[in-house]
N, C-alpha and C positions, 0 to 999 in steps of 0.2 A: 973309757969307750960311751962302757954301759949305762954310768954313771952322768956323762953328759950327755948323753941316749934321753935320758931323759926329764934336763932338765932345760933340752932343746922341750922338749915334746910340754914338759909344765909351761913351756913359758908364749910358749904360740894356743895351748890350751885355754890361758890367761888372754891373749890380743885375740881368740879372734871372742871370749867371753865376754870382752870388755867392748867389743867394738857391736857384741848379738846390744848390751847393757844401751848402749848410744841409740842405737839401729830403735830398739824399743824403748829409749823412750821418747825419741822423735812420733812414732808409732801412737804415744796415748799422750802424745798435749793433739799428734790431730785426729784424733780417734771420732767417730762421733755416736752417740747412747742416743736412744729413744723414749723422751720423755713428754710429760702431759701433753695432752692436744695432739701426739704424732708427729712429735714436734721434734727434727734432727738436731740435737745438742753439740760444740762444736764449745773448747776451752773455756770459759770463764762466763762458762752456759748451764744454770742446773734450771728445777722446776720451778721455782725457786727468785731467781738473778741472772740480771745482766752485767757484769766487772769489764768495766775499761780501764781501758790503761793510759795515763797519757805525764809526756815526757819534760818538762818544764824548767822556766828559767826564774830563781825567787834570789837568784845571794849574788847575777852574773850582772852583767853590762844590759839585759831585758828585762830588770825584774820589774820594774813597773805593766811592763807590757805584761812581766806572763802570771802577772799576783791577780791581776785587770780579766785576762782569759778560765785562769781557773777557777775564776767567783761566777765567769756567766754561764762556764760549761755545771758549772756544782748550783748556778738557777733553775737552769737549763732540767738536770737533769732532781731536785727536787718539783719544781712542775708536773715535771714528765709525771712519776711518779703520785702526785700529788691524786692525777688527772688518770692513776689505774695500771699507769709501766708501762712497758710495751712488751707486748701476746704475752699478758700477764706475770708479768715478772717485772720486783724492780727494779733502779739503776742504780747504778751507782760507782764514781770514778774515782781509782787507784791512781794518788799521784805522788813523784817523785824529781827531786831537785838538782835540775846540773853542773846550773849554775852555768849556764851556756861552757863550758867544757866538755868533747868531745870525750873523754874519760868515761870521764864521771856519768857520762850519756849512755857509753858503752855497758859500764857494770850498770848502771839504775835500767835497760828493757832489757837484761837477765834473768832477771830481778824484778817487772815485773809480765815482761810476757806471758809467762805457761799461764799464767790464771785468766790474761782481757782476752776475748773478745774480738776487738779491735781499739786502737788506738785513734785519742781523737785528738789529738794535739801533740805535736814534738814539737818543739822552739829551735828553729838555728839550721838551715840549710848546711853549716860543715857536719849536725849532727846528726841527718838525715841519712846524707850524701858516706860515712861511715856505716853506717846501717844498715844499708841497701840489699844488700846478702842477704841477714838476717833476715832483714824483714819478710825479702820473696823467699825465702828458707822457709822459716814459718809461716808462711803462707798470711797475714797478720793488714789489714788493711792497714793502712796507719795513714789519718790525717795534718800532714807538715807543717806546723807555723812556721812556712821557710819558703817565697820562691820562687828559687831560683828553675831555669825552666837542666839545668841538671839532670834535674829530682823527673823528669816525662822520660814516659817510656816505659819505668815499669805496673804492672800490674794489681801493684800493694798498696804504692805510694800515692795522692792522692793529691793534687795539687786544687785550693780554690781556691780560682781568682786570676788574675794574669798575674804574670811572671815576671820578673820585676828584670827582668830582658825588653820586652813588650811593654811590661809600665816609661822606662825610659821613648822606648819612641811615641808612644801614644801625647810622653812628658816633652818631648822634644817639637814634638807637632805646637804645642801647647804656646812655650818657649820661641819657638818662632812667628809665632800672632807677638806673643806679651814681648820684646826686646823689639820687635819691626825686625829682622836680624832676618843677614839678606848673609853669599856667596864669597864665603873667605873667611866671614866670620866666628871666632876661636870658641871653644860652649871647656870651661875649665868640669871637672869631675872627680872630684875626691873619695874615692871610697876605697875598701875595706878588703886588706887581703884573703881572700879567698874567697868561696864561692858564693856567698853576698853580692861585695862588692865584683867580684870579676864577671861573673856574670849579666849586671846592669850598665856595668863599663864598654859588654859583646853589643850590647842591643845599645846604647848609648853612641857609637863608632857605627854602627852599620846602618842608624838614622843619619848622619854626623852624614853623612856619602852621603845618602840619598841625597840631600840640601844643598853637599858644597862645602861643608861646618868644619870645621878642626877641632879635633878632643884635646885637651891641656890633661893629662890624667898628672895623678897626684894622687898615691897608694899611700895607706898607710892602719897599722893594726887596733886591734879594739882597744890596746892600754891610751892610745894615743887621746886626752884630750886639753892639748892646746894645739890647735891649727895654725897661731901666726906663718911659721915660716911656710906655709903649706899658704896662702891670705896671697903677703907677697909675695911669693912664686904668680901665685894667677893677676895678679894686682902685675907685674911687670912685664908678663905674655898679654894683655889686654882685650883678657876675657871678656866682652856681652854677655853674657851669662853662667851659672854654674852647677851643678850636679853635684848633690854629694848622695854617696851609699850609704852611709856607719849608720853607727848609734843618736840617741838623741843627745848625750853628751857633747858628742864631736861636732851636730846639727847649730847648738845652739851655742859654739867656740865660734867654730865656721861662717856664720852670721853675721852676730855680736864683733869680733870682729874685721869683717868684712864695713860693714860699716862704721867703727873705727879710723880705715883707712881709708875709705871714702871708696869703696869697692864698689856701689850703689848699683847694684845692679840682681837679676831675679835669680833669685837662688829654686833648685827642685830636688825634691828626696821622696824618699817616696815613702810610704806611710812608719813601717816601723822607725823611721828619722826622726822622727818626732812623740812628744814627752805634753800630755799641757800642764802637768807643773814646769815645764817650761817657757812658760806666763806667768812666774810669781820671781823668774828672774831677770839678772841686771841688762838681757840681751831679750828679754815682752818689746820694746818698742821696732825692733826691728826684725824679730823674729816675723812679729805684724804688717810689716813693712815690703821684706824681701821677702819673708819664705811662702812656698805653694807645695802644695805633698798629689803626687797620683796615690789612687787603693784602684781597690778591685771595687770595695768595698763603700757603702755611704757614710758618710758624717751621721757620729749622732745627733746633728742636730736639724738634723734633714724633718723636711714636714712631710713625712709619711706616716698612717695610721697603723705600720709593726713596726714602725719606731721609734713612734714617739710613747706604745707602749709596751717595746723594752729597754726605751727607757724611764717609765717611772716604775718600770717593775724592779730595776736594779737598784734603783734610789729606794726604794725601798724597802731590798733583802738589803742593803751595804749601803746604808744609811751616812753622807760623805766623802765614801767614795766617788776621782773620779770616774762620768761617764767615758773612758776613750776608747781609740784606736783596739786595742784591746777585747772591750767590752763588746764589739761588735761583728770583728775575729773570731773570737769563744765561742761566739752566741750562733756568726754561721757556719761553725765547721761543726756545733753541735747537731742546728739544724738538717745538716749532711749523715750525720751519725744514725740522727733519726730516722729518716725513708731509707737509709738502706738495715738499719735493724728491722722497722715497719713490714720492707716491702717484704727480706726475708723467711718472717716469719709465716709472711703470708703463704708462701714458697713449703714453709714449716721447712728449710734449713737454716737455724742460729746455726750451723759449723763456717767458721773460717774462709770456707769453700764459696758457700750457699750466701754469708754476704758482702763480700766482695763482690760476689755473680748481680744479686739482685744493687749490690752500688753502682753500674758499668751496666744497668738498664735505665738511666737517668737522664733522659734527654734532655731535660725542659719542667729539670725544678727551677722553683722561684723560691729564694728568700730575700724578706729584705727589699724586696720587687730590684733584683737582681734575676734575670733570666741565667747558669749555669747545665751547662751539658758534661757531662762523665763519661761518653758510649766510647771518649777513641783514650787511651792512657797519654800516647804518643804525642797529642795537645791540647792545648793550655783549659783549663774549663770555661774560662771568656778569653774575649780581645778585649777586650772593654778598659778603659779606667776613668775616672775623676778626674776633676782636678777639686782641690780641696783644700787650704788657705787657714792658718792659724787665726783666735778671732778669742777675747777675752768674755766677750759676752754671746759667747753660740757657747748652746752647753755642748761641755769634754770636749771645746776650746778646740774647738776645726766648720769653718763654719761652705759650703756649697757655692764653686766658683764658675765649675761647672762641671754641668749631668754625667750620666756615663757614659760614653763616643770611642767610638777604637777609629787608627788612622788604615788605610787602606798601604800602608805599608807595613804594619803590623802582620799583614797577612801571609806578606812574602818573605816574612824575615826567617834566614834558614835556623831554623829553633836546634839546637848543642842538642850529640846523643848523647843519655848520663854511663 
């Protein structure tokens, strides 16, 4: 009996020790240190360096997009350091590839998070959804390169731009005019299973109901690359337009096969559904004729001084690399990070809480001539979408069809709760 009591006591002591160790680890991660210039420093910040993290896709379905995002953010870091850094500290970005695999992303987050002040990119709404609780627990400001509205309402997660569902609300407004749709018409929607596709579908169904249209849905997996069956089904359904919320390979398959089968209707995707490399494929003529994209950011071909400078700088740093939508979105996210870190420096609080608070104070941040409001975590930072189209003649393979605009239905859309 005495021995059993000793064993139980030892076990209890071990549990308490482990619990104390876990609490100690968490406390150390969020602990403040006062550094040079009287600045309070949190994880990832020293007197000489600010380390940022990036969870990207370099080997999966969005590999080309991920590479461009990484390149754009590394360009920003190089330019920032050349100009003296932020708060007198150089900026470093540690990049981990998850290949658009949620399990790999969770493991990569555990590896990169403890030494990062914030995350400048996490590709994939499913990935961010899986990490939401960890992000909240670790209080690390995270900029997803995924735009699902289910990511809204998280104090430490910032969707930069309109969400997929709002993009579809704006996109259906465009299709109404482009295809001269009438009440009762059918619109096809091919979409990935999971956060991205199903969030876009929710917005499309809402917008369609506002106009009296009917959505004909076709759910696919990220591994599906031959969409012949879906095109046949949509043609037989008599759709007057098609939405696609998937990757570039799926977009090329859908549009190319639609043209081949005589389904010559406008097709609209969100920006992640296109890559300029598609204009070197057999589907290029059909893409230029039929495809349109909604995006919260202007195309790289936009004739503004800020965009022209970004294109020149990027081409000088990465000769021959495409200046695609990943370059623009990666650059925009980097500017959001820069403003949050700079404002946190001003308040002398380069802690995770200080960085997030500084970010939430940004009400009208203008980046590449787009205004963002980050003060309300529960709302999109903008409700406006550009309409773009593929063009071999345009820088980055995309030309602007319509400038950024929002429709009234977008403000009335009941955003899902994450």
